C-alpha positions in Angstrom: 0.0 0.0 0.0 1.3 3.4 -0.9 1.0 6.3 1.6 0.9 9.8 0.2 1.4 13.2 1.8 -0.8 15.9 0.5 0.2 19.6 0.2 -2.0 22.5 -0.8 -0.4 25.7 -2.1 -2.5 28.8 -2.4 -1.0 32.1 -3.6 -2.9 35.3 -3.4 -2.9 38.7 -1.8 -5.2 39.1 1.2 -7.7 41.1 -0.9 -8.9 40.8 -4.4 -6.8 42.4 -7.2 -7.1 46.2 -7.3 -7.0 48.3 -10.4 -5.6 51.8 -9.8 -5.2 54.2 -8.3 -5.5 56.4 -11.3 -5.5 60.2 -11.2 -8.9 61.6 -12.4 -8.4 65.3 -11.8 -6.1 67.9 -10.2 -8.2 70.9 -9.2 -6.9 74.5 -8.9 -8.9 75.0 -5.8 -10.0 72.9 -2.8 -12.3 70.0 -3.5 -15.2 70.2 -1.0 -17.4 67.2 -2.0 -17.5 64.4 -4.5 -20.0 61.8 -5.8 -19.7 58.9 -8.1 -21.8 56.6 -10.4 -20.9 54.2 -13.1 -22.6 53.6 -16.5 -21.1 50.5 -18.1 -17.3 51.0 -18.1 -17.6 54.8 -17.6 -17.3 56.3 -14.2 -19.1 59.6 -13.9 -17.8 61.9 -11.1 -19.2 65.2 -9.9 -17.2 67.4 -7.5 -17.7 70.9 -6.1 -14.9 73.3 -5.3 -14.6 76.4 -3.1 -14.9 78.6 -6.2 -18.7 78.1 -6.6 -18.1 75.6 -9.4 -19.4 72.1 -10.0 -17.2 69.9 -12.2 -18.1 66.7 -14.1 -15.4 64.3 -15.3 -15.8 60.9 -17.0 -13.2 58.1 -16.5 -13.1 55.2 -18.9 -12.2 52.2 -16.7 -11.0 50.1 -19.8 -8.5 52.7 -21.1 -8.0 54.6 -17.9 -8.6 57.8 -19.9 -10.3 60.9 -18.4 -12.6 63.3 -20.3 -12.0 67.0 -20.3 -13.6 68.5 -17.1 -16.9 70.3 -17.8 -17.7 73.1 -15.3 -20.9 74.7 -14.3 -20.6 78.0 -12.5 -23.1 78.0 -9.7 -24.8 80.9 -7.9 -22.0 82.8 -6.2 -24.3 84.0 -3.3 -24.9 80.3 -2.4 -21.3 79.5 -1.6 -21.8 76.5 0.8 -23.0 73.3 -0.8 -23.0 69.5 -0.7 -23.8 66.7 -3.0 -26.5 64.4 -1.5 -26.1 61.5 -3.9 -25.5 60.5 -7.5 -26.9 57.7 -9.6 -27.0 56.5 -13.2 -30.6 56.4 -14.6 -29.7 55.0 -18.0 -26.7 54.0 -20.2 -26.5 57.7 -21.2 -27.7 59.8 -18.3 -26.9 60.4 -14.7 -28.4 62.6 -12.0 -26.9 64.1 -8.8 -28.7 66.1 -6.0 -27.1 69.4 -5.0 -28.1 71.5 -2.0 -26.7 75.1 -1.6 -27.0 77.8 1.0 -25.6 81.3 1.4 -24.0 81.1 4.9 -21.9 78.5 6.7 -23.1 79.4 10.3 -26.2 80.6 11.9 -26.5 84.2 13.1 -28.5 87.3 12.5 -29.1 88.0 8.8 -30.8 86.4 5.7 -30.2 82.9 4.6 -30.9 81.5 1.1 -31.3 77.9 0.2 -31.6 76.1 -3.1 -32.0 72.4 -4.1 -31.2 71.3 -7.7 -30.9 68.1 -9.7 -27.8 68.0 -11.7 -28.3 65.8 -14.8 -26.2 65.1 -17.8 -24.1 62.7 -19.8 -20.4 62.3 -20.5 -19.9 65.7 -22.0 -22.3 68.2 -20.5 -24.8 68.7 -17.7 -27.5 71.1 -16.5 -29.6 72.1 -13.5 -33.2 71.5 -12.6 -34.5 73.4 -9.7 -36.4 71.5 -7.1 -37.0 74.2 -4.4 -35.7 77.6 -3.2 -36.3 79.2 0.1 -35.2 82.0 2.4 -35.0 82.5 6.1 -34.6 85.8 8.0 -33.0 85.7 11.5 -33.3 89.0 13.3 -33.2 90.1 16.9 -36.9 90.8 17.1 -38.5 88.5 14.5 -37.9 85.4 12.4 -39.6 84.4 9.2 -39.2 82.1 6.2 -38.1 78.5 5.9 -35.1 76.3 5.2 -34.5 72.8 3.9 -32.1 70.1 5.2 -31.3 66.4 5.2 -31.7 65.8 1.5 -31.7 62.3 -0.1 -31.8 60.9 -3.6 -33.2 57.4 -4.4 -33.4 55.5 -7.7 -35.8 52.5 -8.0 -38.2 51.1 -10.7 -37.0 53.7 -13.3 -38.1 56.5 -11.0 -36.2 59.1 -9.1 -37.2 60.0 -5.5 -36.1 63.1 -3.7 -36.9 63.6 0.0 -35.9 66.3 2.5 -37.1 68.1 5.7 -38.4 71.6 5.5 -38.6 73.9 8.5 -41.2 76.7 8.5 -40.8 79.5 11.0 -43.8 80.6 13.0 -44.3 83.2 15.7 -43.6 80.8 18.6 -42.2 77.6 17.1 -40.8 75.9 14.0 -43.0 73.5 12.0 -41.2 70.6 10.4 -42.5 68.8 7.4 -41.4 66.0 5.1 -41.3 66.7 1.4 -41.2 64.1 -1.4 -40.7 64.7 -5.1 -40.8 62.0 -7.7 -39.6 62.1 -11.3 -39.3 59.7 -14.2 -35.9 59.0 -15.8 -36.5 61.9 -18.2 -36.9 64.3 -15.3 -40.6 64.8 -15.8 -42.4 65.5 -12.5 -44.6 62.6 -11.4 -45.6 63.5 -7.8 -45.1 66.1 -5.1 -46.2 65.8 -1.5 -45.8 67.6 1.9 -46.4 65.8 5.2 -46.3 67.6 8.5 -44.1 65.9 11.1 -44.6 68.2 14.1 -43.4 71.5 15.6 -41.0 72.6 18.2 -39.1 75.8 19.0 -35.7 73.9 18.9 -34.1 72.1 16.1 -34.5 68.3 16.5 -32.7 65.5 14.8 -34.1 65.2 11.3 -33.6 62.9 8.4 -35.8 62.1 5.4 -35.4 59.4 2.8 -38.0 58.4 0.1 -37.7 55.4 -2.2 -40.1 54.8 -5.1 -41.6 51.2 -5.1 -43.5 49.4 -7.8 -46.8 50.8 -8.7 -48.3 53.7 -6.8 -46.4 53.1 -3.6 -43.8 54.9 -1.6 -41.4 53.9 1.2 -40.0 56.6 3.5 -38.2 56.8 6.7 -37.9 60.0 8.6 -36.7 61.1 12.0 -38.3 63.7 14.3 -37.4 64.2 17.9 -34.6 65.2 20.2 -33.4 61.6 20.7 -33.9 60.6 17.1 -37.5 59.3 17.4 -38.1 57.3 14.2 -41.1 57.5 11.9 -41.7 54.8 9.3 -44.2 54.9 6.5 -45.2 52.4 3.8 -48.2 52.8 1.7 -49.8 54.4 -1.4 -48.7 57.9 -2.2 -52.2 58.7 -3.4 -53.4 57.8 0.1 -50.7 59.5 2.0 -53.1 61.1 4.6 -56.1 58.7 4.8 -54.9 55.1 4.5 -51.2 55.2 5.1 -49.4 52.4 6.8 -47.7 54.6 9.4 -45.9 53.6 12.5 -43.4 54.8 15.1 -40.4 52.5 15.5 -37.1 52.9 17.4 -34.1 50.9 16.3 -32.4 50.6 19.7 -29.8 53.4 20.2 -29.0 53.7 16.6 -30.7 57.1 16.3 -29.8 59.0 13.1 -30.3 57.2 9.7 -27.7 57.3 6.9 -29.4 55.4 4.1 -32.0 52.8 3.2 -32.3 50.0 0.7 -34.8 47.5 -0.6 -33.4 44.1 -1.6 -34.8 42.0 -4.5 -36.7 39.8 -2.0 -38.3 42.9 -0.4 -36.1 43.3 2.7 -36.0 46.9 3.9 -32.5 47.6 5.3 -31.5 50.8 7.0 -28.0 51.9 7.9 -27.4 54.2 10.9 -24.7 56.5 12.2 -23.5 53.8 14.7 -22.5 51.7 11.6 -25.3 49.2 12.2 -27.6 47.8 9.6 -31.2 47.1 10.8 -34.0 45.3 9.0 -37.5 47.0 9.1 -40.4 44.5 9.0 -43.9 46.0 8.6 -46.5 44.0 10.5 -50.2 44.0 11.3 -51.9 46.9 13.0 -49.5 49.4 11.6 -46.6 47.9 13.6 -43.0 47.8 12.4 -40.3 45.6 13.8 -36.7 46.7 13.8 -34.1 43.9 14.1 -30.4 43.7 13.9 -29.2 42.8 10.4 -25.4 43.4 10.5 -22.8 45.7 12.0 -19.4 47.1 11.4 -16.6 48.3 13.7 -17.9 51.0 16.0 -15.1 53.5 15.0 -16.2 53.4 11.3 -18.2 56.0 9.5 -18.5 54.4 6.1 -19.9 55.3 2.7 -22.4 52.6 1.6 -23.2 51.1 -1.8 -25.8 48.4 -2.6 -26.3 46.1 -5.6 -29.1 43.5 -5.6 -26.8 40.8 -6.9 -23.6 41.6 -4.9 -25.0 43.0 -1.6 -23.6 45.9 0.4 -20.2 47.6 0.2 -19.0 49.7 3.1 -16.0 52.0 2.4 -14.3 53.5 5.4 -12.0 56.6 4.9 -8.9 57.0 7.1 -6.1 59.5 6.4 -3.8 56.6 5.3 -6.2 54.0 3.8 -9.5 53.1 2.3 -11.0 50.1 4.0 -13.6 47.9 2.3 -16.0 45.3 3.7 -18.8 43.3 2.0 -22.1 42.2 3.5 -24.6 40.1 1.6 -28.4 40.6 1.3 -29.0 38.2 4.2 -26.7 40.1 6.6 -23.6 37.9 6.4 -20.2 39.4 6.3 -18.9 37.6 3.2 -15.8 39.7 2.9 -14.1 40.9 6.1 -12.6 44.3 6.3 -9.6 44.7 4.0 -7.5 47.4 2.4 -8.6 48.7 -0.9 -5.9 51.4 -1.1 -3.4 52.8 1.3 -0.8 55.6 1.4 2.1 56.2 3.7 1.2 59.9 3.4 1.4 62.5 2.5 -0.8 62.6 0.5 -3.7 61.8 2.8 -7.2 60.7 2.0 -10.0 63.2 2.7 -13.3 62.1 1.3 -14.6 59.2 -0.8 -17.6 57.7 -2.5 -18.3 54.1 -3.6 -20.5 52.2 -6.0 -21.1 48.7 -7.3 -21.5 47.9 -11.0 -23.7 45.3 -12.7 -20.6 43.1 -13.4 -19.3 43.3 -9.8 -16.8 46.1 -9.9 -16.6 47.9 -6.6 -15.5 51.4 -7.6 -14.2 54.1 -5.2 -13.2 57.7 -5.9 -11.6 59.9 -3.3 -9.8 63.3 -2.8 -6.3 63.7 -1.4 -4.3 66.5 0.0 -0.5 67.0 0.5 -0.8 70.2 2.5 -3.5 70.5 5.2 -3.6 74.3 4.8 -4.4 74.0 1.1 -7.0 71.3 1.3 -7.6 68.4 -1.1 -6.8 69.2 -4.7 -6.3 65.7 -6.2 -9.0 63.2 -7.2 -8.2 59.5 -7.7 -10.1 56.3 -8.6 -9.6 52.6 -8.0 -11.7 49.5 -8.1 -11.7 45.8 -7.2 -13.9 43.0 -8.6 -16.3 40.7 -6.8 -16.4 37.5 -8.8 -19.1 35.7 -6.8 -22.8 36.5 -6.9 -24.8 36.0 -3.6 -27.3 33.3 -2.9 -30.9 34.3 -3.0 -32.4 35.3 0.3 -34.6 32.2 0.7 -31.4 30.1 0.9 -28.9 29.9 3.7 -26.0 32.2 3.1 -22.6 30.6 2.9 -20.1 31.5 5.6 -16.7 32.4 4.2 -13.9 30.3 5.6 -11.4 32.2 7.8 -8.5 29.7 7.4 -7.0 27.4 4.8 -8.0 23.8 5.3 -7.4 20.4 3.5 -8.9 17.0 4.1 -9.1 13.6 2.2 -11.4 10.6 2.4 -10.6 7.8 2.7 -7.1 8.1 4.3 -5.1 6.0 3.6 -6.5 5.3 0.2 -5.8 2.9 -2.8 -7.3 3.7 -6.2 -9.5 6.8 -5.5 -9.6 9.6 -3.0 -11.9 12.6 -2.4 -9.9 15.7 -1.5 -11.7 18.8 -0.1 -10.2 22.1 0.6 -11.5 25.5 2.0 -10.2 28.8 0.8 -10.6 32.1 2.7 -10.0 34.0 -0.6 -10.2 33.2 -4.3 -6.7 32.2 -5.3 -4.5 30.3 -7.6 -4.5 26.7 -6.3 -2.0 23.9 -6.9 -2.6 20.4 -5.4 0.5 18.2 -5.4 0.8 14.6 -4.2 4.2 13.5 -2.8 5.3 10.0 -1.8 6.9 9.2 1.5 10.3 9.9 0.1 9.3 13.5 -0.7 9.2 12.9 -4.5 6.5 14.6 -6.6 4.1 11.8 -7.7 1.4 13.9 -9.4 -0.1 17.3 -9.8 -3.8 16.8 -9.3 -5.0 20.4 -9.7 -3.4 23.6 -10.9 -5.9 26.3 -11.6 -7.9 29.2 -10.1 -10.0 28.3 -7.0 -13.0 30.2 -5.8 -13.8 31.2 -2.2 -15.6 28.7 0.0 -14.7 25.1 -0.9 -14.1 22.6 -3.6 -14.1 18.8 -3.7 -12.4 16.6 -6.3 -12.4 12.8 -6.7 -9.1 11.4 -8.1 
């Protein structure tokens, strides 16, 4: 009887291969905010600078070529702005939500606010105004309104925009939830205002609206000093009379970051404590909030979601971009790993992430070399997730944490079943040696996927 010694050799970096980083743009002034979406192999990037300019750049991920920057000079009186979100709505068009105001800090005077949809293609873009407002703060009177906590959602070929509006009264402030819906050609479909309540002080507020199939709407809003949560699911045409409306508190999570709907209808919300919670509407207008997944408590990630690949969480540190993957059943199928790192300077400032239909996880970020000058450089990199996720009515696989090898039977004569577990996808070579240490056969020499494989020889 021959006795064999089995060795398994797997060679791979800890993370998937990374393409980049590639320089997208070097700005003449400080980059204040950046958003990203991808159409096919084209990454569309919008950034705002401190010179009241919004810039669009396209990056071809096949050729690593950048388009010429296209700039749109914004209202110079509205110098403080942020980009709420950006999404591709077709193979040709993208939209991005921009909110602007005239002053960085509160104090006596007049404040102006403006909310616009930026929309365009690879060479040009324009603005569509959603709302403008003004607020006067004076020693003896207050009047007007302002908007805050804007969100952009894309679902079922419709665009949903939600935000909180604050109307100033003689003795208090009335807070309302506003929802606008557009088709993919930016034609208005629906506008609605829903009063949340009133208080003299400014509570925590957040509004997110997601278009669902048919004449339905999902929104999650927060109103209250401790982040009291209001959840709504129902027909937009019956917003007042027959709405499915409930109060729900998700533990101590408080403020909401984003919300997603999976292909199997799971409603997943991400919060500022880096937790993911599942919201389950029940009978009698009740909503259950249960733990779905969580990340390290010191994270403050950007989130991306794709129905086939799950959730990507991108954490920015001055010296690295950290990436983790969670599937649509709440399993961490890719532990925290490094997407890009720098010994610094330069240092990373801000980042955005998206997932493409072919599994590319694309990140764009700004860097600075001198803190006093602020970030001037914009870069891009991506990795590739080669495995789709199981459907949600199946048990989710648990990724192995260590390399393992087993055989049955052992010892063996003519045939043997060899099973191995891989913590990462890697090049695998399976060699058989005799008891003298001589190579007897190479049974397998190919690329092996994460999880496990079994071969009969």
